[in-house]
C-alpha positions as protocol buffer text, in pm:
chain_id: "A"
residue {
  index: 1
  type: MET
  ca { x: -689 y: -2758 z: 571 }
}
residue {
  index: 2
  type: ILE
  ca { x: -328 y: -2671 z: 603 }
}
residue {
  index: 3
  type: ILE
  ca { x: -219 y: -2613 z: 960 }
}
residue {
  index: 4
  type: THR
  ca { x: 137 y: -2488 z: 1025 }
}
residue {
  index: 5
  type: THR
  ca { x: 346 y: -2335 z: 1295 }
}
residue {
  index: 6
  type: THR
  ca { x: 527 y: -2122 z: 1033 }
}
residue {
  index: 7
  type: GLU
  ca { x: 415 y: -1773 z: 928 }
}
residue {
  index: 8
  type: THR
  ca { x: 374 y: -1877 z: 564 }
}
residue {
  index: 9
  type: VAL
  ca { x: 271 y: -2183 z: 369 }
}
residue {
  index: 10
  type: PRO
  ca { x: 549 y: -2291 z: 127 }
}
residue {
  index: 11
  type: ASN
  ca { x: 472 y: -2218 z: -238 }
}
residue {
  index: 12
  type: GLN
  ca { x: 146 y: -2042 z: -140 }
}
residue {
  index: 13
  type: GLU
  ca { x: 51 y: -1677 z: -113 }
}
residue {
  index: 14
  type: VAL
  ca { x: -183 y: -1544 z: 155 }
}
residue {
  index: 15
  type: ALA
  ca { x: -469 y: -1355 z: -12 }
}
residue {
  index: 16
  type: GLN
  ca { x: -654 y: -1256 z: 306 }
}
residue {
  index: 17
  type: ILE
  ca { x: -617 y: -1274 z: 682 }
}
residue {
  index: 18
  type: LEU
  ca { x: -951 y: -1379 z: 829 }
}
residue {
  index: 19
  type: GLY
  ca { x: -870 y: -1347 z: 1201 }
}
residue {
  index: 20
  type: VAL
  ca { x: -766 y: -1561 z: 1494 }
}
residue {
  index: 21
  type: ALA
  ca { x: -886 y: -1923 z: 1496 }
}
residue {
  index: 22
  type: ARG
  ca { x: -894 y: -2078 z: 1836 }
}
residue {
  index: 23
  type: GLY
  ca { x: -995 y: -2397 z: 2007 }
}
residue {
  index: 24
  type: SER
  ca { x: -974 y: -2507 z: 2370 }
}
residue {
  index: 25
  type: THR
  ca { x: -1061 y: -2786 z: 2610 }
}
residue {
  index: 26
  type: VAL
  ca { x: -1041 y: -2817 z: 2987 }
}
residue {
  index: 27
  type: ARG
  ca { x: -949 y: -3151 z: 3124 }
}
residue {
  index: 28
  type: ALA
  ca { x: -952 y: -3276 z: 3480 }
}
residue {
  index: 29
  type: ARG
  ca { x: -753 y: -3561 z: 3648 }
}
residue {
  index: 30
  type: ASN
  ca { x: -944 y: -3839 z: 3805 }
}
residue {
  index: 31
  type: ILE
  ca { x: -888 y: -4020 z: 4137 }
}
residue {
  index: 32
  type: GLY
  ca { x: -780 y: -4345 z: 3970 }
}
residue {
  index: 33
  type: ARG
  ca { x: -511 y: -4174 z: 3763 }
}
residue {
  index: 34
  type: ASP
  ca { x: -400 y: -3972 z: 4073 }
}
residue {
  index: 35
  type: ILE
  ca { x: -344 y: -4293 z: 4275 }
}
residue {
  index: 36
  type: PHE
  ca { x: -146 y: -4455 z: 3998 }
}
residue {
  index: 37
  type: ALA
  ca { x: 52 y: -4124 z: 3947 }
}
residue {
  index: 38
  type: GLY
  ca { x: 134 y: -4120 z: 4317 }
}
residue {
  index: 39
  type: LEU
  ca { x: 284 y: -4465 z: 4290 }
}
residue {
  index: 40
  type: LYS
  ca { x: 473 y: -4364 z: 3982 }
}
residue {
  index: 41
  type: ASN
  ca { x: 613 y: -4062 z: 4166 }
}
residue {
  index: 42
  type: ILE
  ca { x: 762 y: -4294 z: 4428 }
}
residue {
  index: 43
  type: ILE
  ca { x: 927 y: -4541 z: 4180 }
}
residue {
  index: 44
  type: GLY
  ca { x: 982 y: -4298 z: 3896 }
}
residue {
  index: 45
  type: GLY
  ca { x: 906 y: -4318 z: 3525 }
}
residue {
  index: 46
  type: GLU
  ca { x: 655 y: -4171 z: 3283 }
}
residue {
  index: 47
  type: ILE
  ca { x: 302 y: -4130 z: 3397 }
}
residue {
  index: 48
  type: GLU
  ca { x: 144 y: -4268 z: 3078 }
}
residue {
  index: 49
  type: GLU
  ca { x: -217 y: -4194 z: 3187 }
}
residue {
  index: 50
  type: TYR
  ca { x: -139 y: -3817 z: 3211 }
}
residue {
  index: 51
  type: THR
  ca { x: 56 y: -3834 z: 2881 }
}
residue {
  index: 52
  type: LYS
  ca { x: -249 y: -3981 z: 2707 }
}
residue {
  index: 53
  type: LEU
  ca { x: -480 y: -3729 z: 2866 }
}
residue {
  index: 54
  type: GLN
  ca { x: -267 y: -3430 z: 2753 }
}
residue {
  index: 55
  type: ALA
  ca { x: -233 y: -3580 z: 2399 }
}
residue {
  index: 56
  type: GLN
  ca { x: -613 y: -3620 z: 2371 }
}
residue {
  index: 57
  type: ALA
  ca { x: -665 y: -3266 z: 2503 }
}
residue {
  index: 58
  type: ARG
  ca { x: -418 y: -3124 z: 2249 }
}
residue {
  index: 59
  type: GLU
  ca { x: -588 y: -3309 z: 1963 }
}
residue {
  index: 60
  type: GLN
  ca { x: -928 y: -3187 z: 2069 }
}
residue {
  index: 61
  type: ALA
  ca { x: -810 y: -2823 z: 2102 }
}
residue {
  index: 62
  type: LEU
  ca { x: -656 y: -2846 z: 1748 }
}
residue {
  index: 63
  type: GLN
  ca { x: -978 y: -2989 z: 1604 }
}
residue {
  index: 64
  type: ARG
  ca { x: -1179 y: -2712 z: 1759 }
}
residue {
  index: 65
  type: MET
  ca { x: -935 y: -2453 z: 1621 }
}
residue {
  index: 66
  type: GLN
  ca { x: -977 y: -2607 z: 1279 }
}
residue {
  index: 67
  type: GLN
  ca { x: -1352 y: -2590 z: 1303 }
}
residue {
  index: 68
  type: ASP
  ca { x: -1326 y: -2230 z: 1402 }
}
residue {
  index: 69
  type: ALA
  ca { x: -1110 y: -2159 z: 1100 }
}
residue {
  index: 70
  type: GLN
  ca { x: -1356 y: -2331 z: 872 }
}
residue {
  index: 71
  type: ARG
  ca { x: -1637 y: -2118 z: 1014 }
}
residue {
  index: 72
  type: LEU
  ca { x: -1432 y: -1817 z: 909 }
}
residue {
  index: 73
  type: GLY
  ca { x: -1384 y: -1960 z: 553 }
}
residue {
  index: 74
  type: ALA
  ca { x: -1011 y: -2023 z: 592 }
}
residue {
  index: 75
  type: ASP
  ca { x: -798 y: -2249 z: 366 }
}
residue {
  index: 76
  type: ALA
  ca { x: -515 y: -2258 z: 621 }
}
residue {
  index: 77
  type: ILE
  ca { x: -409 y: -2169 z: 980 }
}
residue {
  index: 78
  type: VAL
  ca { x: -57 y: -2025 z: 1009 }
}
residue {
  index: 79
  type: ASN
  ca { x: 158 y: -1944 z: 1309 }
}
residue {
  index: 80
  type: VAL
  ca { x: -22 y: -2205 z: 1519 }
}
residue {
  index: 81
  type: ARG
  ca { x: 62 y: -2210 z: 1890 }
}
residue {
  index: 82
  type: LEU
  ca { x: -47 y: -2424 z: 2187 }
}
residue {
  index: 83
  type: ALA
  ca { x: -77 y: -2284 z: 2542 }
}
residue {
  index: 84
  type: THR
  ca { x: -182 y: -2439 z: 2873 }
}
residue {
  index: 85
  type: SER
  ca { x: -295 y: -2295 z: 3196 }
}
residue {
  index: 86
  type: MET
  ca { x: -433 y: -2438 z: 3528 }
}
residue {
  index: 87
  type: VAL
  ca { x: -799 y: -2348 z: 3566 }
}
residue {
  index: 88
  type: MET
  ca { x: -838 y: -2497 z: 3912 }
}
residue {
  index: 89
  type: GLN
  ca { x: -664 y: -2756 z: 4122 }
}
residue {
  index: 90
  type: GLY
  ca { x: -652 y: -3073 z: 3915 }
}
residue {
  index: 91
  type: ALA
  ca { x: -786 y: -2916 z: 3589 }
}
residue {
  index: 92
  type: SER
  ca { x: -596 y: -2752 z: 3306 }
}
residue {
  index: 93
  type: GLU
  ca { x: -690 y: -2582 z: 2980 }
}
residue {
  index: 94
  type: ILE
  ca { x: -519 y: -2649 z: 2647 }
}
residue {
  index: 95
  type: LEU
  ca { x: -555 y: -2366 z: 2404 }
}
residue {
  index: 96
  type: ALA
  ca { x: -470 y: -2394 z: 2029 }
}
residue {
  index: 97
  type: TYR
  ca { x: -466 y: -2071 z: 1826 }
}
residue {
  index: 98
  type: GLY
  ca { x: -340 y: -1939 z: 1504 }
}
residue {
  index: 99
  type: THR
  ca { x: -413 y: -1701 z: 1219 }
}
residue {
  index: 100
  type: ALA
  ca { x: -687 y: -1816 z: 980 }
}
residue {
  index: 101
  type: VAL
  ca { x: -603 y: -1723 z: 623 }
}
residue {
  index: 102
  type: LYS
  ca { x: -740 y: -1752 z: 267 }
}
residue {
  index: 103
  type: LEU
  ca { x: -485 y: -1863 z: 14 }
}
residue {
  index: 104
  type: LYS
  ca { x: -457 y: -1749 z: -349 }
}
């Protein structure tokens, strides 16, 4: 499946718009990561554990969006966007969404 942040797929024509495809996940921090992050906050530098957690969450949200698009019968998802929001203290949602389309 073609997934793109652009409104069109180069050298392809959209035959039908099928609707919004979406996928999300909610991830929470854990106490071990928080302790290590607190130490990193004192000495500075990247908090790699949180970077990995966010990367995994993004990938899962994108996979779920793709599954939703497949359910709709899409060949591609255009205009893909990612959003994040805090659900509760220490937990955030990653949302991936785009327009599911059928190509000619």
